[in-house]
C-alpha positions, 0 to 999 in steps of 0.5 A: 480283212473279212477272211481274216475275221472269219478265220479268227471267229472259226478258230475262236469258236473251236478254241472256246469249245475245247477250253470249255470241255477242259475247264467246265465253268459257270459261264453261260452262252452258246457259239458267240460266247465260245468265239469270244472266249477263244479270241480272249484266249488268243490275246491272253495266251499271246501276252503270256507267251511273249512274257515268257520269251516265246512267240505269241499268236502267229496265225492259223496254225497248230502253235497258235491254236495251242497259244489260244487254248492255253490263254482260254483255259487260263481265262476260265480258271481265273473267271472260275476263281473270281466267281466263287 
């Protein structure tokens, strides 16, 4: 269980950092915020992909990275729209 959490945190940090590069948003925070953004992105992306008939987050692979990134970018776009 601990290795899974560590992998999720590392993937979350990378996804969060990439999403912030793609969609600059007025969200402050460091590595912890990037990890949270990546994890929220994985959840949101998984829900979105499942609603569209695809597979959600499936583990540590390129497809899951893409799912999490789409979710994180969607989350940042929604946040930015609501923050105005």
